[in-house]
C-alpha positions in Angstrom: 25.4 1.6 33.6 22.6 -0.4 35.1 22.8 -4.2 34.7 24.8 -6.0 32.0 27.0 -3.7 29.8 25.9 -4.4 26.3 27.2 -1.1 25.0 29.5 -0.5 22.0 31.9 2.5 21.4 29.2 4.4 19.5 26.7 3.8 22.4 29.1 5.1 25.0 30.0 8.2 23.0 26.3 9.0 22.4 25.6 8.7 26.1 28.7 10.8 27.1 27.8 13.6 24.6 24.1 13.4 25.7 24.9 13.4 29.5 24.3 17.1 30.0 20.8 16.8 28.6 19.6 13.6 30.2 19.3 14.4 33.9 16.0 16.1 34.7 12.3 16.1 33.9 10.9 15.6 30.4 10.8 12.9 27.7 13.8 11.1 26.4 13.3 9.2 23.2 15.6 6.4 22.1 15.5 5.2 18.4 17.1 2.0 17.1 19.0 1.0 20.2 20.8 -2.2 19.4 20.6 -4.3 22.6 19.4 -1.8 25.2 22.7 0.1 25.9 21.2 3.5 25.2 18.1 2.9 27.2 20.0 1.5 30.2 22.5 4.3 29.9 19.9 7.0 29.7 18.2 5.6 32.8 21.5 5.5 34.7 22.1 9.1 33.7 18.9 10.3 35.3 16.3 10.0 32.5 12.8 9.3 34.0 10.4 9.1 31.1 11.9 7.1 28.3 10.1 6.2 25.1 11.6 3.7 22.6 11.3 2.7 19.0 13.1 -0.4 17.6 12.9 -1.1 13.9 13.7 -4.8 14.3 11.4 -7.0 16.4 14.5 -9.0 17.4 16.1 -5.8 18.7 12.9 -4.9 20.6 13.0 -8.3 22.4 16.7 -8.0 23.2 16.1 -4.6 24.7 13.2 -5.9 26.8 15.3 -8.7 28.2 18.2 -6.5 29.2 15.9 -3.8 30.6 14.0 -6.3 32.7 17.2 -7.7 34.1 18.3 -4.1 35.0 15.0 -3.1 36.4 14.6 -0.3 33.9 11.1 0.7 32.7 10.3 2.4 29.4 7.5 2.7 26.9 7.9 0.9 23.5 6.0 2.7 20.7 5.7 2.8 16.9 7.7 5.4 15.0 5.4 8.4 14.7 4.2 11.6 16.2 3.1 10.2 19.5 6.6 8.7 20.1 8.2 12.2 19.7 5.5 14.3 21.2 7.2 16.8 23.6 10.5 15.0 23.6 13.4 17.2 24.8 16.2 14.7 24.0 16.4 12.1 21.2 19.2 9.4 21.2 19.7 7.7 17.8 22.0 5.1 16.4 22.8 6.5 13.0 21.2 4.4 10.2 23.3 3.6 7.2 20.4 4.8 5.0 20.2 8.5 4.3 16.5 8.1 3.6 16.0 6.6 7.0 17.9 9.5 8.6 15.9 12.0 6.6 12.5 10.6 7.7 13.4 10.1 11.3 15.0 13.6 11.6 12.0 15.2 10.0 9.7 13.4 12.5 11.9 14.7 15.4 12.0 18.2 14.2 8.3 18.3 13.5 6.9 16.6 16.6 9.5 16.9 19.4 9.7 19.9 21.7 11.1 23.0 19.8 14.2 22.9 22.1 14.9 19.2 21.4 18.5 18.0 21.1 19.1 15.1 18.8 22.2 13.1 19.6 23.1 10.6 16.8 26.2 8.5 16.6 27.8 5.6 14.8 31.0 4.1 13.5 33.0 6.5 11.4 33.4 4.0 8.6 29.6 4.1 8.1 29.2 7.9 8.4 29.4 10.4 5.6 29.2 14.2 5.4 25.9 13.7 3.6 24.4 12.8 7.0 25.3 16.3 8.3 23.6 17.8 5.2 20.4 15.7 5.9 20.2 17.0 9.5 20.8 20.6 8.4 17.7 20.5 6.2 15.5 20.3 9.4 17.8 21.7 12.1 19.6 25.1 12.4 22.7 23.7 14.0 24.7 20.5 13.6 27.8 20.0 15.8 30.3 17.1 15.3 32.0 15.5 18.2 35.7 14.5 18.3 36.3 10.9 17.2 36.7 8.2 19.8 37.3 4.5 19.3 36.5 4.9 15.6 33.1 6.5 16.5 31.6 9.9 16.2 28.5 11.8 17.2 26.3 14.4 15.5 24.4 16.8 17.7 21.5 18.6 16.1 19.4 21.4 17.6 17.2 24.3 16.6 14.2 22.7 14.9 13.0 24.1 11.6 9.5 23.0 11.9 8.1 24.3 8.6 10.9 22.7 6.6 10.6 19.4 8.6 6.8 19.2 8.1 7.2 19.8 4.4 9.9 17.1 4.2 7.8 14.6 6.3 4.8 15.0 3.9 6.9 13.2 1.2 6.9 9.9 3.1 6.3 7.2 2.1 7.8 7.9 -1.3 6.3 6.2 -4.3 7.5 5.1 -7.8 5.4 3.6 -10.6 6.9 0.6 -12.5 4.9 0.2 -15.6 6.8 -2.9 -16.8 5.5 -4.8 -13.8 2.1 -2.9 -13.5 2.6 -1.8 -9.9 3.6 1.1 -7.7 6.1 0.7 -4.9 5.7 2.7 -1.7 8.7 3.0 0.6 9.5 4.5 4.0 13.1 5.5 4.7 15.4 2.6 5.2 13.5 -0.2 3.6 15.6 -2.4 1.3 15.8 -1.0 -2.3 13.6 1.9 -1.4 11.1 2.5 -4.2 13.2 0.5 -6.7 12.7 -3.2 -7.5 16.0 -4.9 -7.0 17.3 -7.2 -9.8 17.0 -10.4 -7.7 13.3 -9.7 -7.1 12.8 -9.0 -10.8 14.4 -12.3 -11.7 12.2 -14.1 -9.2 9.0 -12.4 -10.5 9.9 -13.6 -14.0 9.7 -17.2 -12.8 6.6 -16.8 -10.5 4.5 -16.1 -13.6 4.8 -19.8 -14.5 3.8 -21.0 -11.0 0.7 -23.1 -10.7 -2.4 -21.4 -9.1 -2.5 -21.2 -5.3 -5.3 -19.8 -3.1 -2.8 -18.5 -0.6 0.9 -17.5 -0.5 3.3 -16.2 2.1 5.7 -13.4 1.2 8.5 -14.1 3.7 10.9 -11.2 4.5 8.6 -9.1 2.4 10.5 -5.8 2.4 8.4 -3.2 0.6 5.8 -5.8 -0.3 6.7 -6.0 -4.1 6.4 -9.8 -4.5 3.1 -10.2 -2.6 1.5 -7.2 -4.2 2.6 -8.3 -7.7 1.1 -11.8 -7.1 -2.2 -10.3 -5.7 -2.5 -8.1 -8.8 -2.1 -11.1 -11.2 -4.5 -13.3 -9.3 -7.7 -11.6 -8.0 -8.5 -14.7 -5.9 -5.2 -14.9 -4.1 -4.7 -14.1 -0.4 -1.3 -13.1 0.8 0.4 -13.2 4.2 3.4 -10.9 4.2 5.8 -10.9 7.1 9.0 -9.1 8.0 11.0 -8.4 11.2 11.4 -4.7 10.3 8.8 -2.1 11.3 9.8 0.1 8.3 9.3 -2.9 5.9 5.9 -3.6 7.4 4.8 0.0 7.0 6.1 0.1 3.4 4.5 -3.2 2.5 1.1 -2.0 3.8 1.5 1.2 1.9 2.4 -0.7 -1.3 -0.7 -2.9 -0.9 -2.9 0.1 -0.3 -1.7 2.2 -3.2 -2.2 -0.8 -5.6 -5.7 -1.4 -4.1 -5.0 -5.0 -2.9 -4.8 -4.3 0.8 -8.0 -6.2 1.4 -6.2 -9.4 0.3 -2.8 -8.9 1.9 -2.2 -9.2 5.6 1.1 -7.7 6.7 2.6 -8.7 10.1 5.8 -7.8 11.9 7.4 -11.0 13.1 10.6 -12.9 13.4 10.4 -15.1 10.3 7.3 -17.3 10.3 6.9 -17.5 14.1 3.2 -16.6 13.9 2.3 -19.4 11.4 1.6 -23.0 12.4 3.5 -26.1 11.4 2.6 -27.6 8.0 0.0 -24.9 7.4 1.0 -23.2 4.1 1.1 -24.4 0.5 3.5 -21.8 -1.0 6.1 -19.5 0.4 8.1 -17.0 -1.7 11.4 -15.5 -0.5 14.2 -13.2 -1.6 16.3 -13.6 1.5 18.6 -10.9 2.9 22.3 -11.6 2.9 23.4 -8.7 5.0 23.1 -8.5 8.8 23.5 -4.8 9.4 26.9 -4.1 7.7 28.1 -7.7 7.6 27.6 -10.2 4.7 26.0 -13.2 6.3 24.1 -16.3 5.4 22.7 -16.8 8.9 19.5 -15.0 8.3 18.7 -16.9 5.1 19.4 -20.2 6.8 17.0 -19.4 9.6 14.3 -18.4 7.1 14.8 -21.6 5.1 14.4 -23.7 8.3 11.2 -21.7 9.1 9.8 -22.4 5.7 10.5 -26.1 6.1 8.5 -26.1 9.3 5.5 -24.1 8.0 5.1 -25.7 4.6 2.5 -28.4 4.3 3.5 -31.8 2.6 4.1 -31.1 -1.1 4.1 -27.3 -0.4 6.8 -25.3 -2.2 9.3 -22.6 -1.3 10.2 -20.5 -4.3 13.4 -18.6 -3.6 15.9 -16.4 -5.4 19.5 -16.2 -4.2 22.9 -14.9 -5.2 24.4 -17.9 -7.0 27.8 -17.7 -5.3 26.1 -18.4 -1.9 25.3 -22.0 -3.1 22.2 -22.4 -1.0 20.9 -25.5 -2.8 22.4 -28.1 -0.3 20.8 -26.4 2.7 17.5 -26.0 0.9 17.6 -29.8 0.1 18.3 -30.5 3.8 15.9 -28.3 5.7 13.0 -28.0 3.1 13.2 -30.9 0.6 14.0 -31.8 -3.0 15.0 -28.7 -4.8 15.0 -28.0 -8.5 16.6 -25.1 -10.4 14.0 -23.0 -12.2 16.4 -20.3 -13.7 19.9 -19.1 -13.4 21.8 -16.1 -14.8 25.2 -14.6 -14.2 24.3 -13.4 -10.7 21.1 -15.2 -9.4 19.5 -18.6 -9.1 15.8 -19.3 -8.7 14.8 -22.6 -7.1 11.6 -24.3 -6.0 11.9 -26.7 -2.9 9.2 -29.2 -2.2 8.4 -30.2 1.4 8.3 -34.0 1.8 
């Protein structure tokens, strides 16, 4: 492999199973590479025209760094028809979400070359036979590799274009929530899908008592539920929504559009609040993630809290919901400011932290 070896067992197995298809002319597409191992490996195996889509902007930057060090060139593109157009091989790190796999595989089967081979792999503990079933809805054949180092690969071929195009037309999915007066739109893989998770519902119940604010930031916005709900309640409000995930950004934009508030919600893909200036915002709302891929972690939330502390203007507030057992209040006090509890139930706590 070129340059630094950042591969994991699933990456190496994907590349080994894909090796017979990689050397030669034609487009190779890599989707959701973690740190660049699949791109670097495909280049080392003879792939010449490589297109890439990374869901996370942090993964996109990690790939760029490793590829630059290795002297590997590729084209980074949004997930869509242009990415897959004419592709003869697609390498995919299997998502844990079946919805994500369904949408991605439908895109591949609809827009890649008819003879495309999809090589998708992951850790066995995160794989289910339902993944095979998802692939079989849009491909004629799905082969399963032997296990190696607790990893396995699915190889799909024989596109069923009509079925795939029909499946693709159902994205993003939508669901009306009359109790909150909004419709949620979701692409495959966004947190909670078209549902509204119970932590977000608990936060919304407290935001109704928040004092008026001309602007608000929906940090780690996911499908855009919080920002859209706030915009629907206050016709004068302008919302900045941000998330590091491309699928979240696409979902948040679709949610804003279907609820007819897109003219007042700006959705950006960014690592936290990196695009916002210090001391520039009066209110930030946040339901922080507590998973980093498959691992329960407080690291992401801590980084978002620190970001909020930097961006809030004096006397600005961070309204946040969090799993009570995580005990975030001391860090909120330290990196944002004085923190008061607004509500607490058996599972969640809602706090407001004031920047001093």
